[in-house]
C-alpha positions in Angstrom: -22.1 36.9 19.7 -18.7 36.9 21.4 -19.1 33.3 22.4 -19.6 32.2 18.8 -16.5 34.2 17.8 -14.4 32.7 20.5 -15.4 29.2 19.4 -14.7 30.1 15.8 -11.2 31.3 16.7 -10.6 28.1 18.9 -11.6 25.8 16.1 -9.6 27.7 13.6 -6.7 27.0 16.0 -7.5 23.4 16.1 -7.6 23.2 12.4 -4.3 25.0 12.1 -2.8 22.5 14.7 -4.1 19.6 12.5 -2.6 21.0 9.3 0.7 21.9 10.9 1.0 18.4 12.5 0.4 16.8 9.1 2.8 19.0 7.3 5.4 18.3 10.0 5.3 14.6 9.5 5.1 15.0 5.6 8.2 17.3 5.7 10.2 14.9 7.8 9.1 11.9 5.8 9.7 13.4 2.4 13.1 14.7 3.3 14.3 11.5 5.0 13.0 9.5 2.0 14.6 11.5 -0.7 18.0 11.8 1.0 18.2 8.1 1.7 17.0 7.2 -1.7 19.8 9.4 -3.3 22.4 8.1 -0.9 21.3 4.6 -1.4 21.4 4.7 -5.1 24.8 6.3 -4.9 26.1 3.4 -2.6 24.6 0.8 -4.8 26.1 2.4 -8.0 29.6 2.8 -6.4 29.7 -0.8 -4.9 28.7 -2.5 -8.1 30.7 -0.2 -10.3 31.1 -0.9 -14.1 29.0 -4.1 -13.9 26.0 -1.9 -14.2 27.1 -0.4 -17.4 24.7 2.2 -18.7 21.5 0.4 -17.4 18.1 2.0 -17.2 16.0 2.3 -14.1 14.4 -1.2 -14.3 17.6 -2.9 -15.2 19.4 -1.0 -12.3 16.7 -2.2 -9.9 17.1 -5.8 -11.1 20.9 -5.7 -11.1 21.1 -4.3 -7.6 18.5 -6.6 -6.1 20.3 -9.5 -7.8 23.6 -8.5 -6.5 22.5 -7.6 -3.0 19.2 -9.3 -2.5 19.0 -8.7 1.3 20.3 -5.2 1.9 18.8 -3.8 -1.4 15.6 -5.6 -0.9 15.2 -4.0 2.7 16.4 -0.6 1.2 13.9 -0.6 -1.6 11.0 -1.9 0.5 11.4 1.0 3.1 11.4 3.5 0.2 8.4 2.0 -1.4 6.2 1.9 1.7 7.4 5.3 2.9 4.8 7.5 1.3 1.9 5.2 2.4 3.2 5.0 6.0 3.9 8.8 6.2 0.3 9.6 5.0 -1.2 7.1 7.4 0.8 8.1 10.3 0.5 11.8 9.7 -3.4 11.7 9.8 -3.4 9.5 12.9 -0.9 11.7 14.7 -2.6 15.0 13.7 -5.9 13.5 15.0 -4.3 12.6 18.4 -2.9 16.2 18.6 -6.4 17.7 18.0 -8.2 15.2 20.3 -5.6 16.0 23.1 -6.1 19.8 22.8 -10.0 19.5 22.6 -10.1 17.2 25.7 -7.8 19.5 27.7 -9.6 22.6 26.8 -13.3 21.7 26.4 -13.9 18.1 27.6 -16.8 19.0 29.9 -18.1 22.0 28.1 -18.3 20.7 24.5 -17.3 17.1 24.0 -19.2 15.3 26.8 -22.4 17.3 26.4 -22.3 16.7 22.7 -21.9 13.0 23.1 -24.8 12.8 25.7 -27.1 14.9 23.5 -26.6 12.7 20.4 -26.8 9.5 22.2 -30.0 10.7 23.8 -31.5 11.6 20.5 -30.6 8.2 19.1 -32.0 6.4 22.1 -35.3 8.4 21.9 -35.7 7.6 18.3 -35.2 3.9 18.8 -34.1 2.3 22.0 -31.5 -0.3 21.2 -31.0 -3.6 22.6 -27.5 -5.0 21.9 -26.8 -8.6 22.2 -24.5 -9.4 19.3 -21.7 -7.8 17.3 -24.3 -7.4 14.5 -26.6 -5.5 16.7 -23.6 -3.2 17.7 -22.6 -2.7 14.1 -26.1 -1.4 13.3 -26.3 0.8 16.3 -22.9 2.3 15.6 -23.9 3.1 12.1 -27.0 4.9 13.4 -24.9 6.8 16.0 -22.3 7.7 13.4 -25.1 9.3 11.2 -26.5 11.2 14.1 -23.1 12.5 15.0 -22.4 13.5 11.4 -25.9 15.1 10.9 -25.8 17.1 14.1 -25.3 20.9 14.2 -22.2 20.8 16.2 -18.9 22.1 14.8 -17.4 19.8 12.1 -14.2 19.2 14.1 -16.0 17.9 17.1 -18.2 15.7 14.9 -15.1 14.4 13.2 -13.2 13.7 16.5 -16.2 12.0 18.1 -17.0 9.9 14.9 -13.3 8.9 14.6 -13.4 7.7 18.3 -16.7 5.8 17.8 -15.4 4.2 14.6 -12.5 2.7 16.7 -14.6 1.1 19.3 -15.1 -2.7 18.9 -17.9 -4.8 20.2 -15.7 -6.9 22.6 -14.5 -3.6 24.4 -18.2 -3.1 25.7 -19.3 -4.6 28.9 -22.8 -5.7 28.1 -22.9 -8.9 30.3 -25.3 -7.4 32.8 -29.0 -8.1 32.1 -30.0 -4.5 32.7 -27.0 -3.0 31.0 -27.8 0.4 29.6 -26.3 0.7 26.1 -26.5 4.5 26.0 -24.5 4.8 29.2 -22.0 1.9 28.1 -21.4 3.6 24.8 -21.0 7.0 26.3 -18.3 5.7 28.8 -16.6 3.7 26.0 -16.5 6.9 23.8 -14.9 9.0 26.4 -12.4 6.3 27.3 -11.5 5.8 23.6 -11.0 9.6 23.2 -8.7 9.7 26.1 -6.9 6.6 24.7 -6.5 8.4 21.4 -5.4 11.7 23.0 -1.8 10.6 23.3 0.1 12.0 20.4 3.5 10.3 20.0 5.8 10.2 17.0 7.9 7.4 18.2 6.7 4.9 15.7 7.3 7.2 12.9 10.8 8.1 14.1 11.7 4.4 14.3 10.6 4.0 10.7 12.9 7.0 9.7 15.7 5.4 11.7 15.2 2.1 9.8 15.6 4.0 6.4 19.0 5.3 7.6 20.0 1.8 9.0 19.2 0.3 5.5 21.9 2.7 4.1 24.5 1.1 6.7 23.4 -2.3 5.5 23.8 -1.3 2.0 27.3 -0.2 2.5 28.6 -3.0 4.8 26.7 -6.0 3.6 27.7 -8.0 0.7 24.3 -9.6 0.2 
């Protein structure tokens, strides 16, 4: 009973780490986007002055892009894609955080045994011969279903399924005549998990930096 309780507490911490990572990226993204949007509109309104008159939102957009097609275009583009980029990156970053913690704490005790168990079940049901990408696509769907339908904790299932979905056919070494697909996919899965277990927010902060650079362009560029 204590083991079950310990696992429940551990996976609750993983869920909390995922939620915290997502909210952290959301908070930074929303704050940066709102501040740069307000400052950008102020810079545009101030630089164009009375020529804008009492224009509405759409008229203001058209007028500013017409007056400063390059700087305003870059600024508006970064503002428009910010919500989509933030959501996409937040999920990816949070998954990396969870995978990293899970591999560090329970790679040999939970993750690898779970992978071996499910692959073994799938192989016993229907031994698979993989020759083409179509064969692999079918085998991957079957494996994904087995992972999702297993009795393992949903976080482990989601993590392994996430990694499996990222594996491409050309990443597998199936050239040998006696190649064992079960062993190959197991190795590929573990390698993919290790690859994904490298949380880095560098790309996100570069995007945030570009938002602020766009303000500099708005202020100094005449086009």
